[in-house]
C-alpha positions in Angstrom: 23.0 -26.5 246.3 22.8 -26.1 242.6 21.1 -22.9 241.3 17.7 -23.4 239.8 18.0 -22.0 236.3 15.4 -21.6 233.5 16.6 -21.2 229.9 14.5 -19.1 227.6 15.0 -18.8 223.8 13.8 -15.5 222.4 13.5 -12.0 223.8 10.3 -11.0 222.2 7.1 -10.2 224.1 6.6 -13.8 225.3 10.2 -14.5 226.1 10.8 -11.3 228.1 7.6 -11.7 230.1 8.5 -15.3 230.9 12.0 -14.3 232.0 10.5 -11.5 234.2 8.0 -13.8 235.9 10.5 -16.6 236.5 13.1 -14.2 237.8 10.8 -12.5 240.2 10.0 -15.9 241.7 13.6 -16.4 242.5 14.9 -18.4 239.5 18.1 -17.6 237.6 17.2 -17.0 234.0 19.4 -17.4 231.0 17.7 -15.4 228.1 19.1 -16.3 224.7 18.5 -13.9 221.9 20.0 -14.1 218.4 19.9 -10.3 217.8 22.0 -8.3 217.0 24.0 -11.0 215.2 21.0 -12.2 213.3 17.5 -10.9 212.6 14.3 -12.3 211.1 12.8 -10.7 208.0 10.3 -8.8 210.1 12.7 -7.2 212.6 14.6 -3.9 212.1 16.0 -3.1 215.5 18.3 -4.7 218.1 16.1 -4.2 221.2 13.9 -6.7 222.9 10.1 -6.9 222.5 10.2 -5.3 219.1 6.7 -4.6 217.8 6.9 -5.6 214.1 3.3 -4.8 213.1 0.9 -2.4 214.8 1.9 -0.3 217.8 -1.6 -0.9 219.3 -2.3 -3.4 222.1 -5.9 -2.9 221.2 -8.8 -2.0 223.6 -8.2 -1.1 227.2 -11.9 -1.4 228.2 -12.9 -4.2 230.6 -16.0 -4.9 228.5 -13.6 -6.0 225.8 -11.8 -9.4 226.2 -8.3 -8.0 225.4 -8.9 -5.1 227.8 -9.7 -7.7 230.5 -6.6 -9.7 229.6 -4.4 -6.6 230.0 -6.0 -5.8 233.4 -5.4 -9.4 234.6 -1.8 -9.2 233.6 -1.4 -5.7 235.1 -2.6 -7.0 238.5 -0.1 -9.9 238.2 2.9 -7.6 237.7 3.3 -8.1 234.0 6.4 -6.4 232.6 4.9 -6.0 229.1 1.8 -4.2 230.4 4.0 -2.1 232.7 6.0 -1.0 229.7 2.9 -0.3 227.7 1.4 1.9 230.4 4.7 3.8 230.7 5.1 4.5 227.0 1.5 4.8 225.9 0.5 7.4 223.3 -3.0 8.9 222.7 -5.2 6.4 220.9 -8.7 6.9 222.3 -9.9 3.8 224.1 -7.0 1.7 222.8 -3.7 1.2 224.5 -1.1 2.2 221.9 2.6 2.7 222.6 5.6 4.5 221.4 7.1 1.7 219.5 10.8 2.4 220.2 10.2 3.6 223.8 8.3 0.3 224.6 11.2 -1.8 223.4 13.8 0.3 225.2 11.8 0.1 228.4 11.7 -3.7 228.4 15.2 -4.1 227.2 16.5 -1.9 230.1 14.4 -3.7 232.7 15.5 -7.1 231.6 19.2 -6.2 231.3 19.2 -4.6 234.8 17.6 -7.5 236.6 20.3 -9.2 238.6 18.6 -12.6 238.1 18.5 -12.5 234.3 21.6 -13.2 232.1 21.1 -12.1 228.5 23.2 -14.2 226.1 23.4 -13.0 222.5 23.5 -16.2 220.5 21.4 -18.1 218.0 20.2 -21.4 219.5 19.8 -24.2 217.0 18.6 -26.9 219.4 17.3 -27.5 222.9 19.4 -28.7 225.8 18.7 -31.0 228.7 20.7 -28.9 231.1 17.8 -26.8 232.4 14.1 -26.4 232.0 13.5 -24.7 228.7 10.9 -22.2 227.4 11.0 -21.7 223.6 9.5 -18.3 222.7 11.2 -17.6 219.4 8.1 -16.5 217.7 6.4 -17.2 214.4 9.6 -16.6 212.4 11.8 -19.1 214.3 15.1 -19.6 212.5 15.3 -22.7 210.3 17.8 -24.7 212.4 15.8 -24.3 215.5 12.5 -25.0 213.7 14.0 -28.2 212.4 15.0 -29.2 215.9 11.4 -28.5 217.1 10.0 -30.6 214.3 12.3 -33.5 215.2 11.8 -33.2 219.0 8.0 -32.9 218.8 7.5 -35.5 216.1 4.6 -33.3 214.7 4.2 -30.9 211.8 3.7 -27.2 212.1 1.0 -25.1 210.4 1.6 -21.8 208.5 -0.3 -18.7 207.8 0.7 -15.3 206.4 0.8 -12.2 208.5 1.0 -8.6 207.3 2.0 -5.1 208.7 0.7 -1.7 207.8 2.7 1.3 206.4 3.8 4.1 208.7 3.8 7.7 207.3 5.5 11.0 208.2 2.9 13.2 209.9 4.5 16.4 208.5 3.6 15.1 205.0 -0.1 14.6 205.8 -2.3 17.3 204.2 -4.4 18.4 207.2 -6.5 20.7 204.9 -8.2 17.5 203.8 -7.7 15.2 206.8 -9.0 15.9 210.3 -8.6 14.7 213.9 -11.4 12.7 215.5 -11.9 9.8 217.8 -12.0 6.1 216.7 -15.7 5.4 215.9 -16.7 8.5 218.0 -15.2 7.0 221.3 -12.6 8.8 223.4 -10.4 11.7 222.5 -9.8 13.0 219.0 -6.5 11.0 218.6 -6.9 9.6 215.1 -6.3 11.4 211.8 -9.2 10.8 209.5 -8.9 10.9 205.7 -12.5 11.2 204.2 -13.5 9.7 200.8 -16.4 10.5 198.5 -18.1 7.6 196.8 -16.2 8.2 193.6 -12.8 8.5 195.4 -13.6 5.2 197.3 -14.5 3.3 194.2 -11.4 4.5 192.4 -9.2 3.6 195.4 -10.6 0.1 195.7 -10.2 -0.5 192.0 -6.5 0.4 192.1 -6.0 -1.6 195.3 -7.5 -4.7 193.8 -5.5 -4.4 190.7 -2.1 -3.5 192.3 0.9 -5.8 192.0 1.9 -7.7 195.1 5.4 -8.3 196.3 7.3 -11.5 195.6 7.7 -13.8 198.5 11.3 -14.5 199.4 13.2 -17.3 201.1 11.2 -19.6 203.3 8.1 -17.6 202.6 8.2 -18.7 199.0 8.0 -22.4 200.0 4.5 -21.9 201.4 3.2 -19.6 198.7 1.3 -22.3 196.9 -0.9 -22.9 200.0 -1.2 -19.3 201.2 -3.5 -18.8 204.1 -4.2 -15.4 205.6 -5.1 -14.9 209.3 -8.6 -13.3 209.4 -7.5 -10.9 212.2 -4.7 -9.4 210.2 -6.2 -9.4 206.7 -4.2 -7.5 204.0 -6.2 -4.6 202.7 -6.0 -5.8 199.1 -7.5 -9.2 200.1 -10.4 -7.4 201.9 -11.0 -5.1 198.9 -11.2 -8.1 196.6 -14.0 -9.7 198.8 -16.6 -7.1 197.8 -17.2 -3.5 197.0 -18.3 -2.6 200.6 -16.0 -4.9 202.6 -13.5 -2.1 203.4 -16.4 0.3 204.2 -17.7 -2.1 206.8 -14.2 -2.8 208.1 -11.2 -0.5 208.5 -12.8 2.3 206.4 -16.0 2.4 208.4 -17.0 6.1 208.7 -19.5 5.7 211.6 -19.2 8.5 214.2 -16.6 10.4 212.2 -18.3 13.5 210.6 -16.1 15.8 208.6 -16.0 19.1 210.5 -16.0 21.0 207.2 -19.3 19.5 206.1 -20.8 18.2 209.4 -21.7 15.0 207.5 -20.2 11.5 207.7 -18.1 10.8 204.6 -18.7 7.8 202.4 -15.6 6.0 203.8 -12.6 6.9 206.0 -9.0 5.8 206.3 -7.7 6.3 209.9 -4.2 6.9 211.0 -3.0 6.2 214.6 -0.1 7.8 216.3 2.9 5.4 216.3 5.3 7.3 218.6 5.0 9.5 221.7 5.9 12.8 219.8 3.4 12.3 217.1 5.9 12.3 214.3 4.8 8.9 212.8 1.3 7.6 212.1 0.4 4.1 210.9 -2.5 3.4 208.5 -5.0 1.5 210.7 -6.1 -1.8 209.3 -4.1 -1.5 206.1 -1.7 -4.4 206.5 -0.5 -5.1 202.9 1.6 -7.3 200.7 1.7 -4.8 197.8 5.0 -4.2 196.1 6.6 -1.0 197.4 6.1 1.1 194.2 2.5 0.1 194.3 2.1 1.1 197.9 3.4 4.5 197.1 1.0 4.9 194.2 -2.1 3.5 195.7 -1.9 4.8 199.2 -1.2 8.3 197.9 -4.7 8.1 196.5 -6.0 8.4 200.0 -7.2 12.0 200.5 -4.6 13.9 202.6 -1.8 11.4 201.8 -1.2 12.6 198.2 2.3 13.8 199.2 2.9 11.3 202.0 6.4 10.1 202.8 6.7 6.6 204.4 8.9 5.7 207.3 8.0 2.0 206.7 6.2 0.2 204.0 3.8 -2.7 204.6 5.3 -6.2 204.7 4.0 -9.7 204.7 5.7 -12.8 206.1 5.0 -16.3 207.1 4.0 -17.1 210.6 4.5 -20.6 211.9 2.6 -22.1 214.8 2.4 -25.5 216.5 -0.4 -28.0 216.4 -0.6 -27.3 220.1 -3.7 -29.3 221.2 -1.8 -32.5 220.7 1.3 -31.2 222.3 0.8 -28.6 225.1 -1.2 -28.5 228.3 -3.0 -25.4 229.5 0.2 -24.0 231.0 2.0 -24.3 227.6 4.1 -27.2 228.9 4.6 -30.4 226.9 1.8 -32.9 227.7 4.5 -35.6 228.0 5.7 -33.9 231.2 9.1 -33.0 229.7 10.5 -29.7 231.2 9.9 -28.0 227.9 7.4 -25.1 227.4 6.5 -23.0 224.4 5.2 -19.4 224.5 4.1 -16.7 222.2 2.5 -16.8 218.7 4.1 -20.1 217.9 1.6 -21.8 220.3 -1.4 -20.5 218.3 -2.3 -17.5 220.4 -2.6 -14.4 218.2 -1.7 -10.9 219.2 0.8 -9.0 221.2 -1.0 -9.2 224.6 -2.0 -12.8 224.1 1.7 -13.7 223.3 2.9 -12.0 226.5 0.1 -13.7 228.5 1.3 -17.1 227.4 4.9 -16.1 228.4 3.6 -15.0 231.8 2.0 -18.5 232.4 5.0 -20.4 231.1 7.4 -18.4 233.2 5.4 -19.0 236.4 5.0 -22.7 235.7 8.7 -23.2 235.0 9.5 -21.5 238.2 7.1 -23.6 240.2 8.3 -26.8 238.6 11.5 -26.8 240.7 9.4 -27.5 243.8 7.3 -30.2 242.1 4.3 -27.9 242.4 2.1 -26.5 239.6 1.7 -22.8 239.0 -1.7 -21.3 240.0 -4.7 -22.6 238.1 -6.1 -19.7 236.2 -9.0 -21.7 234.9 -11.0 -20.7 231.9 -13.0 -18.2 234.0 -10.1 -15.8 233.4 -8.9 -14.5 230.0 -5.4 -15.7 230.7 -6.6 -19.2 231.6 -9.1 -19.3 228.7 -6.3 -18.8 226.2 -4.2 -21.6 227.7 -7.2 -24.0 227.6 -7.9 -23.1 224.0 -4.4 -23.8 223.0 -4.4 -27.1 224.9 -7.8 -28.3 223.7 -8.4 -26.5 220.4 -11.7 -25.7 218.8 -14.0 -27.9 216.8 -12.0 -29.5 214.0 -9.1 -27.5 212.5 -6.8 -25.6 215.0 -6.5 -22.0 214.0 -4.7 -19.0 215.8 -7.0 -17.3 218.2 -7.2 -13.8 219.7 -8.6 -13.7 223.2 -12.4 -13.4 223.3 -15.2 -13.9 225.8 -16.5 -16.8 223.8 -13.6 -19.1 224.9 -14.2 -18.3 228.6 -16.4 -20.4 230.9 -19.9 -19.1 230.6 -21.7 -17.5 233.5 -24.0 -19.7 235.5 -26.8 -17.1 235.6 -28.2 -15.0 232.9 -27.3 -11.3 233.1 -29.8 -8.6 232.1 -28.6 -5.5 230.2 -27.3 -7.0 227.0 -23.9 -8.0 225.7 -21.9 -5.2 227.5 -23.4 -6.1 230.9 -22.7 -9.8 230.3 -19.1 -9.0 229.3 -18.6 -6.8 232.4 -20.0 -9.6 234.6 -17.5 -12.0 233.0 -14.7 -9.5 233.7 -15.7 -9.0 237.3 -15.7 -12.8 237.9 -12.3 -13.1 236.2 -10.7 -10.3 238.2 -12.0 -11.9 241.5 -10.1 -15.0 240.5 -7.0 -13.0 239.6 -7.1 -11.3 243.0 -7.0 -14.8 244.6 -4.1 -15.8 242.5 -2.2 -12.6 243.1 -2.7 -12.9 246.9 -1.5 -16.5 247.0 1.3 -16.2 244.5 4.5 -16.7 246.4 8.0 -17.8 245.6 8.3 -21.6 245.4 10.6 -22.6 248.2 12.9 -24.8 246.2 13.3 -22.2 243.4 15.4 -20.1 245.6 17.7 -22.8 247.0 21.3 -21.9 246.4 20.6 -18.3 245.3 
């Protein structure tokens, strides 16, 4: 009988996770990736699952929603979480990874899988040959974006995303900076650059007045209606919102006393390890759209970075996502029933882990579709399922990108004593019970393997 094949466009976090899940359930997978022939403005390497912004997958604690999401995926055999665990670098309670090692790990696993064929080709339209998962990301190439608009008959929405600079550790002045934990939690894995009040006010003044970079290409088209995602706010935008906005955000000094004085500084800039060997550190929370000469000038005002050399400067680019509530169901499939799924940030989930989680669900559902069955129902009692339900139903009014959070999960039936943390832990325990049921019952759909 004819082989059951799933086509996937895009080898980012969502696409590789979808390919892995579909292949391990017995499907043949054709994974189309336009690199190395063509790259988006945000990509620099040729490997799969390239992390364009931070190297952190955020908290690994179960009392945090993204920590729960990772644990759910870990228990379901997620390739992305497996790679993150294998390439993690010290980052306190966060799961941060060696950026290149993470990409290399996933690239090798995908290329070595006998059920996955990697095809280096830019796809400009969908085909009716096989079920299709589109996971081309928020910077989908113009020809394919035009096909999506035509095929869906609905507009897309845009917002601007930004990435933080990465500095050479050997150029950090550790006579001024010091190692300590993030907000006093975990090991002393972060470099802290302390500010006096006068230094902070001067830094903020220059940050607010610095020249921003010109938007290029398709980014320029949306410049007049610029919208910034709150979870990835450029530092200069935060600084302009008020004198203390940065001090209560990425520059919060709580739990970070300077060992030379024993006192908390007025403000702190933190740097997080970006690679396993500790050669590169990124400036935490300092995504930016400043022009490169201005980045050099202003960020060298940070105490300890006066002679800093940069491996990468901050960048800003347009992210495009679908108006998903009118289009996709909670498994990221077209509500029309067509064998077409979308996955990743283009669906309106925001964040590395969230993108991979959507790919996991889409890959499972595509594999199950050959048997006429539906993939397991995660329900909104799980973090994975809550994301799918948010994308399918949206919030109240305008649909905006969403990070995973406990607020989108089904509430507990009974009140939990002990405060917010106890409540979150109860939500996590319930979710993991449901995940255990899914993992135990997850089996290869019979018809998916016919002819293999």
